[in-house]
Structure formats: structure tokens, C-alpha cells
N, C-alpha and C positions, 0 to 999 in steps of 0.2 A: 455598672454605671447607671445612675438614676436618670429619669426621663428629662429633668431640667438640664442636666449636663449634656445629654445627647441632643436636645433641642438647640442649645447654644453652639455645640460643635457642628451640627447640621447647618445652622444659619451661617456660621463662619465659612464652612466649605462652599456653601451655595453663593456666598458673596465673593469668593475668590476664584470660582471656576464657572465656566459656561459648559454645561453638560451636553453631550458626552465630552470627556476631557481625559487627557493622560494624567495619571496620578502615580507618584513615586512612593513606594513603600521601602522601608529599610528595617532590616532585622539582623540580630546577632544571635548565634546559637552554637552549641557545642558542635564540633566537627564530627558529626555522627551521620553516616550515609543514609540511614533510615529516616532520621528527622529531616534531613535536607530533601529527600525524596517526598516525604509527606508534605512539606511546605510547598514544593514545586507543584504538586498535584492540586493544591487549593486554587491556583491561578489558572487562567485560561490559556489555550494553546498559543495565542498571539502575544502573551506576556513576554517581555524581555528580561533576562536575568543576568546579573553580574555578581560574581562571587569573588571573595578575597579571603585567604587564610590569615590568621593572626601570626605574629612572628614565630611563636612556638608551635603553631598548627593545632592548638587546642580548640580554637573557635573559628567560625566562618561568618563573615559578614555577607549579607545578601541584599542587593538592591534590585527591586522589581519595578518595572514600568509597565503599566497596563491601562488600556482605555476603559474608563469606568463610566457607567451610564448616569449615576447619581450618587449622592452622599451615602445613601443606604447601602449601596453595593460595596462601598469602602468599609463601612461598619461590618458588613457580612464577612469580608476577607479577614479583618482583624479578629473577629469573633472565632472564626474557624482556625486561624493560626494560633490563637491562645490555647487551643486544646493540645498543642504540642509542647511537652514539658521542656523547660529550659530556654525558650525563645524569649528574647528581649526585643520589643518593638520600639523603634526610635521615631 
């Protein structure tokens, strides 16, 4: 993502949140225990997780609620999650 895009996204997040603030992340990934564990380890101990299997059980949707200190901490989480193959960030 280029710097201009990040700046606009940061400005948008800052206009919609008073930091620190609860932020909701949503992901869909293959129902693979190792990948789900890796995703969970990226978030802090106080993060709240909700998971739901797809109808056939091939995919898992994960909603994470976590107190974030600023927009850059959100970018950090998304960057770290992107290292897990097959994850779709919503």
C-alpha cells in the first residue's frame, strides 16, 4: 500500500475514532487449526474472538474486538495477519 493511501486511511480512522478505541477486525480463512492459532497469537490477551464455521466447515470466519491505541496499531495487526496464507481481511 502506498504512503498516500495509508495517509488517507489513517485520516479516516482518526476522524471516526477517539483513541484508544475498540476496533472490530473480520477475517475469513481456511478451517486450519494452525492458521487460526497463528491469527489468534497476533492479537493481545484481552482481545475478544468470535468464530463461525462455514456451512461445509471448509472456512472459518473470525471477528476480533480489541482495544487499539491508534490507527498505526490497526495497520500493524493487518500487516501481521497478511503473512498467514489464505486469510481474507474484510
